N, C-alpha and C positions, 0 to 999 in steps of 0.2 A: 037432734044434735046440731049445734051450730056448725056453719060451713067454715072452713079454714081460709084465712085470708092468705092469698097467693103474694109472693114477693113482688113488688113493683119495680119494673125494669124500664129504665129511661134510655132509649135507644136512639143514638144520633146515627141516621140511615140516610143514605143517598146524597143528593139526587141521582136516578138511574135513567133519566132521559136520553143519555147518550148511548144508551144499550138498546140492542135490538130486541124483539120478542123472544127469540131463543134463550138469550143470556138472562132474561128477566124471569121467564117462566121456569128455566131449568135450574137456576142457581138462587136468584134473589127471593121469589116467592116461597120455594120450600125453606130457605133459611128463617125468612119471617114466620112461616108456620111452626118450624122447629122450637123457636123462642116462645110462640104463643101456647105451646104445651104447659109450661112450667112457670110462665110469669104473666103478670099483668102489664102488658107491653104498651108503653107510651113512646110512640115513634115520632121523631122530628128530622126534618130534612134541611140540608143545606147549611148556609152560613149561620152561626147560632152564638149565644152568649151562654156559656156554662152556668154561670152564677143565676142568671134569671131562669133558666129552664129548671135548674135544681129547686130553686125556691118556689116555682110554680108547680112543680110536679111531686115534690117530696119523694125521691126514689128510695128504694132499699138497694139498688144496684144500677150502674151505668155501664152501657156497651158502646163502644165505638167501632164503626164499620170503616175500614180504611180504604174502600173503594175498589174498582175493578181495572185490570190492566188494559183497557181499550183506549185507542186514540180519542182525544178530545174529553177524557176525565177532567173533570172540574177541580180546582184546588179548593177545598171546603176550609173555611175558616172557623175555629171554635174558639172564642175569646174567653179569657178569665177562668182558665182551667186550674189555676192555683186555689180557686175556692173550693171550700168542703173537701179537704184531703182525706176525711175520716171515711167518707163514703167509697166502698170498693168499686174500681172501675176496670173493666177488662176490654181487650181489643181484638177483632177478627180480622185475619188477612185472608183474603181471597185472591190468589195470584198462583200462576206457575211457579214453582221453586226455581226454576232456571231463568225467570224474567228479570231482567234489570230494573223492571218497575217495582220490584220489592223495595227499592231505596224511598220511593215515595211513602209505602206504607210505614217502613221503619222510622221515618222522620216524623209522620203522623203521629204514630205510638209513643215517640218521644216527647213530643211537645204537648201530648195530650196527658201524659203522666200516669199511663194505665199500670195495675198492679200485676196483671198476667195476659200474656197474649196467646189467643187461639189461632190456629191455622188449619187449612185444609190440605196442608202437606207434613211428612215427617220432619221432625228436627234434622234428621240425617239427609235430608233432601238439601238443605240449605244450611251447612255446618259452620255458621259464624256466630260470634257471640251471643248476639240479641235473639237469635231463634233457638239457643240451647236448651231454654227451660219452657218453650211452648206447650200447650196441651193440643194434641193432633186430634181433630175431629175428622174421621173417615166420612167419606160419601154414603149417602143413604137415599133410599127412595121415597117418595110420597105415595103410600100404597092406595090414597084415594085416586092417584092419576095411573099410576103404573100397576096394572092389575089384568085379569082375564076379562075382556069384553065379549067373549065368546065369539069373536071373529073365526070365520073358516079361513083355514090355511090354503091361501091361494098362492103364496109367493115362496118359493123354495129357499132364496138366501136374499137378504137385504143388507146392504152394507151403507151405513150413514155416516155422515161427518166426513172429517178431513183424512188426508194422508194416504188414501188408497191409490193415487195416480203418481205419487212420486215418494222418494225416501226420506224426505226431511222430517225430522222427529219420530215419525211412524214407520219405521223400516219394516218391522214385522207386517204391518198392513199391507204395504206394497207387494210383498212376497206372497201373501195370502191371497190377493186380488188377482194377481197374475195367473195363479194357478186356477182358481175358482172360476173365473169369467170365460175361461176357454172351455170349461166342462160342464157348466151348469148355468141355467137361467138366474142371472144376477139383477136384482133391483137396486139401483145406486142412487141415494139421496145425499147430495152435498151438502156440507155445512155453509149456510150464507151469512156467517157471522153476524154483523150489525145493520146488514142491509134490509130494509123493509119491503118484504114481497110476499105475495100470495102464494109463492111456491116452495117455501120452506115447511119442514115438517117441524111443528113445534107443539108442545103441550099434549091434548088428548089425541091430536091428529097423529103425532108421533108415536104415541103409546099404541094407538090401534095399528098402526103400520107394522109394529114390531109383533103385536099379537096375531096378525094375520100371516106372518112370516115362520116358516120352520126353523131356519138358522138366520143368526145375525153374528157378527163378530167385533170384537174390541180388543184393544191392548192397553198396557200401560205405558205407552210412548217408550221411547228409548231409555227412559229413566226408571222404568218398571215399577211404577206406583198405582195406587188405585185411582181410576179413573170413573166418573160416573155411569158411563156407557156399560161398564162391566157388571153394574147391578140393574140398570134399567132392562137390559135385553131379558136377563131370566126373570123379571119382576113381571114382565108383560106375557109371561108363558110363552117365551121363545128360547129355543135352545142356543146357549152360549158358546161360541167357538172363541178360544183366547190363547194367547202366548202363556206357557207355563211359568208362571212368575211366583216368588216366595209369597208376596202379598196375598194374592188370590188363594193359595193354599191356607194360609193362616186365617182367612175369612171363612174357611170350610168348603172351598170348591176341590173337586176330586175328579179328575179326568175319567170318563166314562161312567161316571156315577151322577152327577148333577151338573156337568158342562163337558165340552171336548177340547182339550188341550191339543194344539196343532201346530206345526211348522209348514213352511211352503213345501217341504218334500213330501208331508204325508196327510195335507188336509183334505185333498180331492179324495183321496182313498177312505178317509175317517168319513166324510161326509156321505160318500156313494154307499157305504156299509150301512149307514144308519137310514139313508132313504130307502135302501133294499129291506130294511126291519123296522118298520113303522112303530110296532109295539115297543121295542127297545128305544127308539127314538122319544116316544111318548113318556117312557119311564124317567129318562134323563132329564127331559124338559120340565116336567112335574116335578122332579127333586129340586132342580134348580130354582125353580118357583117357589117351592115351600121353603128352601135355605134363606133366600132373601126375605120374604115375608116374616119368617120366624126371627131372624137374627139382624136386619141390616134396613129397617125402616127408620122413621123418625122416632119412634117409640123406644129404639135401641141407641138413641144418641142424646143422653141427658147430662152430658159433661158440663153445660153452663149451670144447671141446677146443682149438680152434685159439688162443683168448686164452690158455689155460694155457701152451700151448707157447710163444707170444710172450714171456709174462711171465716164463718161465724163462730164455729166452735174451736178454732184453733187456739194454742197458749201462745203468749209471747215467744218469739225467736222461732216458732214452727213456719214451715213453707209447704206448699202443695206440689206434688209431683206426679207424673204418670209414667208408669212403667210398661203399659201396653193399653192401645185404645180400647181394646175389648174387654178390659178388667175396670175395676174401680180405682179412682184417684186415691193418693194416700198422702197423710201429714208425715213430714219428717222435721226433726230438728234442725235448726240452721246450724251450719258446720258440719253436719252429717254427711258422709259421701253419698252421692247420687245412687239409688239402687239402679241396677243394670236394667236396659231397656230389653224386652223380650220380643218385641215386634220386628220383623225382618227389615233391615236397613237397606237392602239390595237397591244400588242405582249406579249402573255403570258409568253414566255421565259425570255425576260428582266425583266418583272414584278416579276417574280419568284425569281431571284437572287437579284433584288433590294429589295424585301421583306425580303429575306435572311439576307441582310446587316443590315436592319433595327432589326431584331431579334437579330443578334450579338450585336448591340448597345444597345438592351435591356437586354443583357446577357441571353438571352434565346438559349443555344447553340443547344440543340437537335431540337428545332423546326425548327431552323435555317438550321440545318444539312439536314432536310428532304427536306426543299425547294432546297437547292442545289443538293441534290442528284436526285431529280426529274428531273432537268434540265440535269445532266450528263447522267442519263438514256437514255435520248431521243437525245440530242445532246453532245456527250462526248466531243468536243472540246471547249466548251464555258470556256475560261481562267478564267473570272470572278467567274464562279460557282465551278471551281477546287480550287481556292485560298479561297474562302468562306468556302467550306467544310474542307479544311485544317485548317482553323483558328478555325472552330467549333470543330473539332477533337482534335487539341491541347488544348483547354479549357476544353474539356471533359476526359483529361488525357489520349488520344490515340494517342500520337505523332508519333509511328511507323506506323498507319494507315493514318496519314496526308501525309506522305512522298511521296507514289505514285501519289498524285494529283499534288504537285508542280513539281515533276519529269516528270509528264506527259507535263505540260506546257513548262518546259525547253526542252525536246526532240522534242515536236512538232515543235517549233520555230526553234532550232539550227540544228537538226538532219533532220526532215522531209522536213521543208521549206528551210534549209540551209542559215537562217538568220546569220547576224554577231554577235550577242549577245542574251542572253535571256532577258526577261522584267526584269526591275531593282528591281520593288517590289517583283517579285518571288524570285529573288536571295538574296533579304534582308530576306525574310522568310525562305528560305532553309538553310540560315544561322543560323536562330534561331532553327530550327529542328535539326541541326546537333549538336548543343550546348545542346539541351535538351537531346539529345541521347548520350551525353558524348563522341562526335567525333569532338573536336576542330580543329584537322588537316584538316579534311574535309572542315569544315567551312572556315579555312583559305585559303585553296586551291581555293575553289569557289570564295570567296570575294575578292582574290588577283587576279583572273583572269578578263579580261575584263578592263583594266586599264582606257581604254577611256572612259567608260560609268560611268556617274555622274548622280546622281538624290539623292533629300533630303533623301528619304528611305535608299537607298544603302549608301550614305555618313554616316548616322547616324548607320547603322549596321557596316560599317567599322570602325568608331569611337569607338563604343562598343568592338568590336573584338580586337582592339589595347590596351584595357584595360584588357580584358581577358588574352591575351598574349602579355605582354609589349614588348617581343622580335621582334614583328611584326611592332613596330614603326620605325624600320630602313628603312622599305620598302616604297618607295614613294606613292604607292596605298593606304597605310594605314595612311599617314600623313594627317589626315582630321582635319581641324581646327573646334572647337566646334561652332557650329551655320552655318556651312556651307551648304547653300541650293542651290549651284550652280547645273545645270541640263543640260546635254548635249543631253539626249533622253527624248522621250515620253515613258509614260506606258499608257497600255490599262486598268488599272484597277481602280475601283470604288474608292479605298482608296488613293485618290491624294492629295487633298488640306489640307496639314498639314506642319506646320514648321519644322524645324531640331529639335527642343526641343519636339513638338509634337511626331515625329516619335520615338525619343529616348524612351520617356515615353511609347508609344505603344508597341514598340519592346521589352521593358524590362519587361513589363506586361506579354507578351507571353513567356519570358523566365523564369518566376516565377516557 
């Protein structure tokens, strides 16, 4: 019987030399292996000419990786992506859903003209239009790496990674750590990020550390989504201690059956009880091991191949949707209502800033500010919360207090991540702040920068600025036609779906 030909995938991948071993071996290499299950992968890195690569490799499908949210991330240029529009192209976004670096990925996807976006986070974690129809690929484990090595259980509790010593992002971890460390021997292995060191636990060394530990703990951050640690621990035959969150329960985890759900108040008692009953601890550990190896390995994440098969078989006007990442993708007719998603959307961080914007619409500025400030205290980099706090402070007559929030957003993208330009909606409201603080020159300087950036909000603010300072009309960047809704970039902000006239009215309201 002749061997079936596998689809040929042209993968625009990396480069990854700006990442440390932990990131490459925990995320990048397993992703490459995931693709290799179903495709004949041709991987190319760095700046490329799309036309040349397609002509050379004759792919059936193209995949673009949009990079990683680490500082010094290179800006990859892929030329001539208007060629070969008939070849399906997909993109993969690997970033925290609360990271403002999502804007980099969004604009790369836009310029590369992808037909479908795949992400490592739920669409509900980043609820803006571009991510509405993404395909969520929940984390998985490489079962050739995370397995039972037969190590002797010499460590009662191992806690790896970040968040154990402070409450930023990982509030649950800090509560757990403070209870465990005073009652039990605890081995703590911090995450060393992109630093190259022989002291970091990565790859097999990390898997063996878990394998010789009786317990290890992890959480889904304050956002309560699936993190890789939550699968790695039981996959290495170590008992998982975790926060009870909807995502874990949807994946099959049950307290006292295949994991331990705990809080700071009861974790010490639960651990002590199981240490006193080693047979029961072994039963729970073994059940967690079986759950992950049966249902959450690379073999259980075939979304890319599944999507490609549906794409090839679709009728004109049909589109591909996902109702649950643990169930098959579906084809529906264009114009049909999206089927309801049945996967848990629980995310207190996102919900808080969504509630904050609802309070802004209700003109309840003080209550809205409280929502945004709660988010910022725990995850400082959430751009949506920074903008929302600034808008509330402006309406409360505290423009000077609003300035640091928008300055934070601008500096994080441009200086920390080294991106080409700030978010256009941030730029528009920084212009508002400058005018409110009687600094028209600074407003003109910022709004006159990044001339290649067009967005309805920024167009509207430049149009307003040209009327505040008529001499600016001589500069091309301020020669905006009334009603200009042209856009060259995506914004990560919630305030998106507005016409030019809507933006002018909103910006003028904040200028009063």
